[in-house]
Structure formats: C-alpha cells, structure tokens
C-alpha positions in Angstrom: -20.9 -13.0 2.6 -17.2 -12.7 2.2 -17.5 -8.8 3.2 -19.5 -9.5 6.1 -17.1 -11.2 7.8 -14.0 -8.9 7.2 -16.2 -5.5 8.5 -17.5 -8.1 11.7 -13.2 -9.1 11.6 -12.2 -4.9 11.1 -14.7 -4.1 13.9 -12.8 -6.7 16.7 -9.9 -5.7 15.6 -10.2 -1.9 15.4 -7.8 -0.8 18.0 -4.7 -2.8 15.9 -4.6 0.7 13.7 -4.2 3.4 16.5 -0.8 0.7 17.1 0.0 0.8 13.3 -0.5 4.3 13.1 2.5 4.9 16.0 4.2 1.8 13.7 4.5 4.2 10.8 5.0 7.4 12.9 8.2 6.2 15.2 9.4 4.2 11.6 9.1 8.1 9.8 10.3 10.2 12.4 13.5 7.8 12.7 13.5 7.4 8.6 13.2 11.1 8.3 15.8 12.5 10.5 18.5 10.1 8.8 17.7 11.6 5.8 17.2 14.8 7.0 21.2 14.9 8.4 22.2 13.5 5.5 21.2 14.5 2.2 20.3 18.2 3.0 23.3 18.8 3.7 24.3 17.5 0.2 21.8 18.6 -1.5 21.6 22.3 -0.3 23.1 24.1 -3.3 20.9 21.4 -5.7 17.3 23.0 -4.1 18.1 25.8 -4.0 18.2 25.7 -7.7 15.2 23.2 -8.5 12.9 26.0 -5.9 14.1 28.3 -8.3 12.1 25.8 -11.3 8.8 25.9 -9.5 7.9 22.4 -10.5 5.6 21.4 -7.6 3.7 25.2 -8.1 3.6 24.3 -12.2 2.3 20.6 -11.9 -0.4 21.2 -9.4 -1.6 24.6 -11.9 -1.8 22.1 -14.8 -3.7 19.9 -12.8 -6.2 22.6 -11.8 -6.5 24.4 -15.2 -6.8 20.3 -16.5 -10.1 20.4 -14.2 -11.2 24.0 -14.5 -10.3 23.7 -18.3 -8.5 26.8 -17.6 -5.7 27.1 -20.3 -4.8 22.7 -19.6 -2.5 23.2 -22.8 -0.6 26.5 -21.4 0.0 24.3 -18.1 1.1 21.7 -20.1 4.0 23.5 -21.3 5.2 25.2 -18.6 5.6 22.1 -17.2 7.2 20.2 -19.5 9.6 23.1 -20.0 10.2 23.0 -15.9 11.4 19.0 -16.1 13.5 20.1 -18.9 15.0 22.5 -16.9 15.9 19.6 -14.0 17.4 17.6 -16.7 20.1 20.6 -17.5 20.4 21.8 -13.5 21.0 17.6 -12.7 24.0 18.1 -15.4 24.4 20.8 -13.8 25.1 18.7 -10.3 26.5 15.1 -11.2 28.4 14.6 -7.6 25.5 16.1 -5.4 22.4 14.2 -7.5 24.4 11.0 -7.2 25.3 11.3 -3.7 21.8 12.4 -3.1 19.8 9.8 -4.9 21.8 6.6 -3.4 21.1 8.2 -0.1 18.0 8.7 -0.7 17.3 4.8 -2.5 19.2 3.0 0.1 16.6 4.8 2.5 14.4 3.7 0.9 14.9 0.5 0.5 15.4 -0.1 3.9 12.0 1.9 5.1 10.2 -1.1 3.2 12.1 -3.7 3.8 11.1 -2.6 7.7 7.3 -1.3 6.6 6.9 -4.5 4.9 8.2 -7.2 7.9 4.8 -5.5 9.5 3.0 -7.2 7.1 3.9 -10.4 8.4 3.0 -8.9 12.2 -0.8 -7.9 11.2 -1.4 -10.7 9.5 -0.1 -12.9 12.4 -2.0 -11.2 14.7 -5.2 -12.1 12.5 -4.5 -15.1 12.0 -4.0 -15.9 15.5 -7.6 -14.3 16.6 -9.1 -15.8 13.8 -7.7 -19.7 14.7 -8.8 -19.5 17.4 -9.7 -16.0 19.7 -6.1 -15.4 20.9 -4.9 -11.8 21.4 -1.0 -11.1 20.9 0.8 -7.4 21.2 2.3 -5.6 18.1 5.2 -5.3 19.0 6.0 -8.6 20.8 4.5 -10.1 18.1 6.9 -8.0 15.8 10.1 -9.4 17.9 8.8 -12.9 17.3 8.8 -13.1 13.9 11.3 -10.6 13.0 13.3 -13.6 10.9 10.4 -14.4 9.0 9.1 -10.6 8.8 12.5 -9.8 7.8 13.7 -12.6 4.6 9.2 -11.7 3.7 10.2 -8.5 3.7 13.1 -8.2 1.2 11.3 -10.1 -1.3 7.8 -8.7 -1.0 9.7 -4.6 -1.2 11.5 -5.9 -4.2 8.9 -7.4 -5.5 7.1 -4.2 -4.7 9.7 -2.0 -6.3 9.5 -3.8 -9.6 5.7 -3.4 -9.9 5.7 0.3 -9.2 8.7 1.5 -11.5 7.0 -0.3 -14.4 2.6 0.5 -13.3 3.7 3.7 -12.6 6.3 4.8 -15.0 3.7 3.6 -18.0 0.9 5.6 -16.3 2.8 8.8 -16.4 4.2 8.1 -20.0 0.7 7.4 -21.4 -0.9 10.4 -19.1 1.3 12.8 -20.7 0.8 11.0 -24.1 -2.7 11.2 -24.5 -2.1 14.8 -22.7 -0.9 16.2 -25.9 -4.4 15.6 -27.1 -6.5 16.4 -24.2 -5.0 17.4 -20.9 -8.1 16.3 -19.3 -8.2 13.0 -20.5 -4.3 12.3 -19.7 -4.2 12.7 -16.7 -8.2 10.9 -16.1 -5.8 7.8 -17.7 -2.7 8.4 -15.2 -4.8 8.3 -12.3 -6.8 5.0 -14.4 -3.8 3.5 -14.7 -2.2 3.8 -11.2 -4.7 2.9 -9.2 -5.0 0.0 -11.7 -1.0 -0.5 -10.8 -1.9 -0.4 -6.7 -4.3 -3.2 -7.3 -1.6 -5.3 -10.0 1.0 -5.4 -6.7 -1.7 -6.6 -4.3 -3.8 -9.0 -6.7 -0.5 -10.7 -8.0 -0.1 -12.0 -4.3 -3.0 -11.5 -2.3 -2.1 -15.3 -0.8 1.4 -15.3 -0.2 1.5 -12.9 3.5 -1.5 -15.8 4.4 0.3 -18.6 3.2 3.5 -17.6 5.8 1.3 -17.5 8.8 -1.8 -19.9 8.3 0.2 -23.0 7.1 3.4 -21.8 8.5 5.3 -22.1 5.4 8.9 -20.8 4.5 8.5 -17.2 2.2 9.5 -19.6 -1.0 6.9 -21.8 -0.9 4.2 -20.0 0.3 4.9 -17.9 -3.2 4.7 -21.0 -5.3 0.8 -21.8 -2.9 0.3 -18.0 -3.9 -0.4 -18.6 -7.0 -1.8 -22.0 -7.0 -4.4 -20.4 -4.8 -4.7 -17.6 -7.6 -5.3 -20.0 -10.1 -8.6 -18.9 -11.7 -9.5 -15.9 -9.7 -6.4 -13.0 -10.3 -9.5 -11.3 -12.3 -11.8 -11.7 -9.6 -9.4 -10.4 -6.8 -8.0 -7.3 -9.3 -11.4 -6.4 -9.6 -11.7 -5.6 -5.8 -9.0 -4.7 -5.9 -8.9 -1.9 -7.6 -12.7 -0.5 -6.1 -11.3 -0.3 -2.9 -8.2 2.0 -4.1 -10.7 4.0 -5.3 -13.0 4.4 -2.5 -9.6 4.5 -0.2 -8.2 7.1 -2.4 -12.1 9.0 -2.1 -11.5 8.3 1.5 -8.0 9.7 1.9 -9.5 13.3 0.2 -11.8 13.3 2.6 -10.4 13.0 5.6 -7.7 14.8 4.6 -10.1 17.6 3.8 -12.3 17.7 6.8 -9.4 18.0 8.9 -7.0 19.5 7.4 -4.4 16.1 7.3 -4.7 15.1 10.7 -6.6 11.8 10.2 -4.7 11.1 7.0 -2.6 8.9 8.7 -5.5 6.8 10.3 -6.9 6.5 7.0 -4.2 4.7 5.5 -3.8 2.4 8.5 -7.6 2.0 8.3 -7.9 0.6 4.9 -4.1 -1.4 5.3 -5.8 -3.4 7.9 -8.8 -4.2 6.1 -7.0 -5.3 3.2 -4.8 -7.4 5.0 -8.3 -8.8 6.5 -9.3 -9.7 3.1 -6.4 -11.2 1.8 -7.0 -13.4 5.0 -10.1 -13.9 5.2 -10.7 -14.7 1.3 -7.0 -17.9 2.0 -9.6 -19.2 5.4 -12.6 -19.4 2.4 -10.3 -21.1 -0.9 -8.9 -24.2 2.1 -12.2 -24.0 3.8 -10.5 -23.3 7.8 -12.9 -22.6 9.9 -11.9 -19.0 11.6 -13.5 -16.1 14.1 -15.2 -12.9 12.7 -15.8 -12.3 16.4 -15.0 -13.3 20.2 -18.0 -16.4 20.1 -18.7 -16.4 16.0 -16.7 -19.2 14.1 -17.5 -19.5 10.1 -17.7 -22.4 8.3 -16.9 -21.9 4.7 -17.8 -25.2 3.7 -21.3 -24.9 5.1 -24.1 -21.8 3.9 -24.2 -18.8 6.1 -26.5 -19.4 8.4 -25.8 -23.2 9.0 -21.9 -22.1 9.6 -23.2 -18.9 12.4 -26.0 -21.0 14.0 -24.1 -24.7 14.4 -23.5 -25.3 18.1 -19.8 -26.9 17.0 -19.4 -22.7 16.3 -19.4 -21.5 19.5 -17.2 -21.7 22.1 -17.5 -18.7 25.2 
C-alpha cells in the first residue's frame, strides 16, 4: 500500500521535478563558474602533468578489461601505476595542490549546504500537499524557510561527508584488495559497497526532515525523533533504499545512453523527489497521520486501505 501511495503522490507532484532541475542547473552553474575562475589558473601546470598520466583513461580501461575479461590483471597494474605517478606529481606541486584542494573543499561544502537546503523546501511542499492539499512555489518556499533549512543543511552536509568518506573509502579499499585475486569480483564488490553507502546515508536519517516539516520540530529535536522512530525499522528501510538505488543506477544509465546524457538530470531529480516522498509517506504512516495522495483522496493509516479510501470523511472537494 505504501508504494501505491508514494506513486500516487509522485504523479500528483511530478511537475516539481522541473523546478528541481532548474534549481540544480542554477547552483551547478554558479559554483562551476566560481570554481573555474579560482582553481583553473592556479592548477594549470598541475593539470597538464596529470593529463599526461592518463588516470581517467586507465581507469576506464580497467573497467572495460574487467567486464570483458581481457587482460584485467594488466589493466589493474597500469591503473595502480598511474595512481602512484599521481602521488609523485602531487609532491612536486605542493603549493598548487594545497591551494586547489582547499578551494575545492570549501566550494564543495558550500555547494552541499545550498543543495541540501532544498531538501527542506521539497519536503515542506510535500507536507503542505499531503496535510491540506495546499500548493506552494519552490522559490517562495526556499526563501521563506531559508533559516530553518540552512541550519539543517549545515548538519546534514557534515553527516553526508562523514558517511561518504568512510563508506566510499571502504568500498574502494576492499574492491582494490579483492581485485588482486579477481578484478571482476573486486569491481562488483566495490559497486555493491558503494550502493550500500548511498543506502546507509538515507536509511539512517529518513525521518529527520519529515519531523521538522510535519511536526515543526527544531533540527536537534527532529534528529532525536528520527532515531526514536527508526527503532526496529532500520533494516527494512535500508533494504528498501538499497533496492531503490540499484534501480536508480539502471535508470541513470538507461537515460544517459538513450538520450546521450540529456535526460540524466531529469532522472536524477525524479529519483530525488521519489525518495523525499517515500520518507514523508513513511513518517505519516508511522505517526498515524491522514494525508492526501491526490487532490480528492485522503489516506488514513489507522484504517485498512479500502476503508481509508472509501470513508466519506476522507474526501474534501
């Protein structure tokens, strides 16, 4: 029943995807221009040396050799050799490397803060629709809730960084270690662990944002509320997100191949919206709160689906 309700809300709010795409394009453009104007002049010589190593080409060759089983061990050795050469190059460009890294990290964190601020905006728009069938614009909501979303975004950005550093670090390390014996298995394990990292990030805090928008809790209180509601539900939530991310990867690859990458950003935002809806629906159900799934139908989690839909009190025209 949850999946059906999630799908119904997704269809009702599908136009929100286009607003999310526009928002994403704007912030990517702004931060790309800033990064290009600061980092590119500083790292010009460094980039030239790195390009000569051909790290990207050798990584692609390693993936291709692994998938086709064509001299995967040789490709792995060449990839590791390129990585070692990058380390030597970095030693010769200490000043430029440090400056570029610091600048990139600062811009990446600022980008993450602005990006995750939109999580509050999207969730609040969904909450207004689900609770009272109200409609609010993306830009107006983003500005109106800037203070709350900014506080949430700072803490959430730090949380995401921590999960990604540990999770992807473990995934790459274990993948390369297993790759010494079997390149294909190592790549497969690396892929699964990377998906597991993405699922973990979502599964650990699914009710943090919904608690803020639906219960008007502070960032701190909503964080505690999240773990209170997550008790006994973590593995189910983790499994659901693991499968959703597996399907999302297929969607990204399919959209990229069929449209030469043009539709990928739309696929990304569609998945992003779907995940936000899933968290909101799960939160409403756990707390026994009635909610709209379209403009005329209200679901009461305390009743079975048929009674919840057909109950005359659940209709507001």
